[in-house]
N, C-alpha and C positions, 0 to 999 in steps of 0.2 A: 611500537615503541611508545611508552607512556610519557606524555608531556607533564612537566611539573609546575606549570605556571610561568608567568613572566611575559615579556613582550614578544611580538612576532620575530624580531631580530634575534632575540635569545633563543627562540625555538629553532630558527634557521641555523645558528651556530651549533646547537645541540645535534640537529639532524645531520649536518655535514660531518661532525666528528663520528657519529654513528656509522654513516656510509663509508667514511675513511677506514674504520676498523674492518668493516665487511670487505672492502676492496683488498686489504692486506691478506685476509684469510683466503679469498679466492685466488690471489696471486700465488700463494704458496701451493695451493692445490693444483693449479695449472702447471706450475713448474714440475711438480712431481709426476703428473700425468703425461707430460710431453717428453720425458726422458732426460731431464737435467736442464741447467740454466743455459748452456750454450745452444742446445737445440731449441729451447723455448724462445731465446732472443732472435734467432735467425728465421724461424718458421711461424711462430705463433704470435709474437709480440706485435708485429705491424697491424694485424687484424684486431687484436685486443685494444690497441691504442685508438683506432677509429671508433670502436664501440664505446670505449670509456669516455671519449669526448662527447658523444651523444648523450650518455647517461648523466654526466656531470652538468651538461647544458640543461637537460630537462629538470634535474634536481634543483638547480639554481633558479630556474623559472618558477618552479612550484612553490618554493619557500620565500621568494622575494615579494614584499608587499606591492600590490597593484595600484596604479594611479587611480584617483577618484574614490578610493576607499580609505577609511581611517586605518592607520597603521596597526592599531591594536583591536580592530573590529572583531577579529576572531569569529566570523560568521554572524555577527550581530548587525548593527545598523550603521550605514554610512551617514555622515553628518548632513543634515538637510541644507540645501542651498539657501543663501540669504536672498530674500526678495523684499519688495516694497519698502517697509520701514528700514529694514536692514541695509538696503542698497543706498540709503541716504546717509549712512554712517560708514566709518572705516570698517575694514574687514573684521570678521569675528575673531575671538581669541583662538590661538592655536591650541591643539590638543596633543601635546608631544607624547610619544610613546614612553619616554623616560619617566614620565610621571604616572604611568599606569600601574595600579596595584595588581598583584598576582591573583589568579583565579585558583581557588582551592580545588584539588582533584578529588574525585570520588564523592562519597557521601550519599544521602538520600536523594531521590529524584527531585528536580526543581519543580516549583509550582508552575502551572501553565502561564504563559504570558498574559498579564492583566490588560484590561481595556482602560483607556483614559476616561475621565469624567465626560459625560455627554455635553456637547456644545454645538451651537450653530455658528460659532465664530471660527477664527483660524486656530485658536488653541483654548483649552479650558481655563477659565479665570474666575476669581471671586475675591472674597475678603474674610477676615476674622470678625466675628460679630457675636454679641450677647443676646440680641433679639432681632425680630423680623423688621422692626422699624429702622434700626441701624443699617441692615442689609438693603432694604428698599431705598433708603436715602442715598446710599452709595451707588446703587445701580442707576438711579435717576440722574445723579450728578455726572456720571461718566457716560451715560447714554448707551449702556450695554447691560443686559441682565447678568446676574451672578449665576455662574454654572455650579459653583461650589460655595459653601460657607464653612469656615473652620471654627470649631467650637471646642470648649474645654470642660470636662466634667469637674465637679467639685473634688476636693482631695482629702476631706476631713474624716471620711468613714467609708467602709466597703459599701454600705447602702447607697451613698451618694455617687459612688463610682459605677456600680453595677445596675443601678436604676436611676440615672441622672435626670436633671431638670429638662434636658433636651427633648423636644417633642411632646411635652405635656400640655401644650396649647398652640394655637396658631401663632401667637407672639413668640413662641419658642420653636418655630420651624416645623411644626407638625405637617403643614401644608406646603412647605417649601418645594418648588418644582424641580430643583436641582439636586445635587449630590451632597450628602453630609460628609464632612471630614471631622472625626471625633478624636480629640487628644485625650488619652487615657493614662493615668499614672499606673505604675506597676504595683503599688500598694499605697495605703493612706500615708499622709504626712504625720510626723510625730506630734504628740501632744505638747503643748507649751511647756518649756523648761526641760525637755528631753534632749540629751546629747544626740545631735543629728548623725554623727559618725557611728555611734553605737547602734542607733536605730537602723541605719543603713546596713551595717554588718549583720545584725540579727534578722532583719526582714529579708535581705538578699539571700541569706543562707536558707531560710524557710522556702522562699520562692524557688530557688534552684533545686530544691528537693521535691517540688510539685505541690507544696502546701496551698498555693493559691490557684491551682487549676480550677477548682470548683467555682471560684469567683469569676473567672473569665468564661466559664460555661454559662454562668448566670448572665454575664454581660452579652454574650452571643445570643442567648435566648431573648434578651430584651431587644436587641437589634431586630430579631425576627418578628417579634410582636409589633414593633413600630413599622414594619414593612420596609426596613432599611438594611437588609442583610448584605447589600452590595456596597455599603459605606467604606470609605477609607478610614482606617483606624491607626492612629499614631501611638503605639505602645511605648511608654518610657521615652518620650521625645527629649532631645537635647541632653542625652545621658552623658555626653563627654564634658559637659560643664560641671561646676561644683555647686550649683545653686539649687538643685532638686534633690529630694530625699532618695531618689532612685539612681543617683549618679553611679557611674561604672568605676567605683574605687577598686574593685576586683574584677577585671574585664572577663576572665574566664567564668566566674560565677554569674556575672551579669548576662553573659550569653546563654547560660543554662536557664536562668530565670526567664529571659525573653522567649526562649524556645518552648518552655513549659506553657507559658501563658498564650503564646501564639497558637500552638497545637491544640490547646484546650478550646480556644476561640474558634478555630477552623473546624473542630470536631462537631460543633453544633451550628455553625454559620459558614459553610464552605465557600460561599460567594463573596465573603468579606475580602477587602483588599488591604493588606497590611503594609504600612509605611514605616520604614526604619529611618528615623530622622536624626541627623547630626546637627550640631550648631557650628556655623562657619568660624574659621580662624580660632579654633579652640582645640587644645590637646585633651587627652584623657586626664582625669584628676592626678594621675601619677606621672604626667608629662609624656605619656606614650601616644601611639598611633590610634586614632579613633576607629580606623578600619580593622584593627585587630579584634574589635568587638562586633564584627559582622556576624550575625547568628546563622546564616546559611540560606541558600536559594530556595530551600523547601519551606521556609517560614516567612519569606519576604516577597512582596510584589512590587514595591516601589522604594527607590533610594531617594530620600528627601534631605533637604538642607534648608535651615533657617538662616537668612543672611540679611545684613543691614549695611547701610553706608557709614561704616565706622571701623576703626582699628585696622587699617587706616581708611579715610574717605577716598573717593575716586573723583578726581576733577578732570581727568583726561584719559584718552584711550589707553595709553601705556600703563597708568596706575590701575585702571579697571581690569585690563587683561592680566596683569601680573597677579593681582589679588584673586581673580577668577581661576587662574591656572594653578595657584599654589596648592601644595599638598605633599604628603598626606598629613603631616603633623598640624598644619594650619590650613585646612582644606577650604577651597573655594568652589563655586558652582561648577566650573568647567571640570575640575577633578572629579566631582560627584557624577557628572554626565559621563565621563570616561569610565568610571567604575560601573555605572549602570549599564553601559554598552557591553562591557566585558562579561557581565552577569546576565545579559539578555533581559534587563528589567527596564521599566519606565523610571523617570526621575520626577521629582516634585520640588516646588519651593513653597511650602505651606505658610511661611512667614517671610516677608521682606518689606523694606521700607526705608524712608529717610530717617535721619536722627538729628534732632534739634541741637543747636549749639549751646543751649542752656542746660542740657543734660550733663551728667558727670563725664560722659565721653567727650562732649563738646567742650567742657571746661578744661579737659586735658588736651585739647587740640586734636581730637581723634574722631570728630563727627563732621559730616559734610554739610549739615544744615539744610537750607532750602536750595537743593541741588538738582535742577532739572536734568543735568547731564546724566546723573545716575539713573533716573527714570528712563531716559532714552536708551541707555545701554542695556538695562534689564529688558525692555521691550524688544530690543534687537536680539538678545540671547533667547528669549522665548520664541520669537519668530524663527530664528535659525534652527532651533532644535525642537520645533513643535511636533515633529513626528514621533517623539518619544516622551513628550511632556504629559504626565498624568493630570496635573493641574498646577496653578500658581494662585496665591492669595495675598493681597496687600494687607499689611497690619496697620489698620487705621486707628492709631492710638493717640489720645490727648492727655494721658497721664504724665505730669511733669516728673514723676519718679521713674518713668520708663523711657521710651524713645521719642515721645512727642512728635509723631510722624503724621498727624492727621491732615488729610487733603481736603476733607469736607466735614461739616458738622462737628467741630468748627474747622475753618481753614487756617491752619497754623503754618503751612508751607505754601504760599501763594504761587510762586514760580513753578514748584514741583507739581502743584495741583493743576495748573494750566497745561503743563506738559503731559501729565498722565491723562487728563480728559481728552486732549487732542489725539494722543496715540491710541487710546483704547476705544474711543468712539469711532475713529477712522478705521480700526481693525474689525469693526462689526460687519 
């Protein structure tokens, strides 16, 4: 019997209906073979009743979720037990089956399970940086090396996308001992004065037809020449927001665009690890479910989420857990972890951080500011699910037009900075 997705409880109800129909067919056949209903009831029914009790008992046992396993694990991973830093905090967020998205049936074979970034610590960790000096300063501040560094290609031309600045010198991570995480746009941004929606429609239609495959083969060959063919690559990250030229205004077309570019990249750099990254607490531009733009298990290795302490901020366990578990329209990290479990994928948090109260979010009362509690809860989440965490990276930003999250160089959030340094150095 083919399962059509949904939770384990839904599968159980479906299977019990199926076996009920089978039982009726067998009953009619036995009545006919025994010579009529009266003879069946007096001679055959008692033995059948005993057998039926055994069959139903075994069926119920087989389809009931077992204790100690996530209800929607479906052969994937059990949630890692909280230890150390986690045990000093309240229990981790629940992962309710009701919030679990369905697994699409059929389709091309899934990619083999990817490996997390290499680390000597309890989980792979790093930061976003534009040069080696920033990354080295951050590592020294926290007392722990960077396992990954998250970088962004330029977006002004195909040349700067397929042959970016990354790796052109030691200051640009050519000798970085960890793993690269490269954020790559699906196509260049429009020239100044161009209507962004029109640009999006035109470029996305071209991409969905395979017009940009050659560019992503160039990008894959560039990774190979750099000796970084096993990098994590974030194609079209934060597509569910409205702020990037590659926004998923047409989700079906966006999926085809992603698939074309991912398959082209894999064709020349098969060891690459592709990260499908959503933005937290954000619907699609049309108000729809971001997970409806999932491009498929055959072109994704990691399910990622960029998340910050805003809209709303988290000052206590209840608010953090509620935001973490929310989804699918306004997804949080816990929902993404659940989705990754169902698809037998790793998860990542390529960008996360505090948000200053002087930012637009803060002025609207929607930013946590210098909030060490948020830092503590993120550390707890990473430790609890470290068995399936590909990597996480703090977004250390001092731009007043952005999130103003900087923990060091400069220290804009002193309480958060102290909490982060204590937790990450202790986890070494």
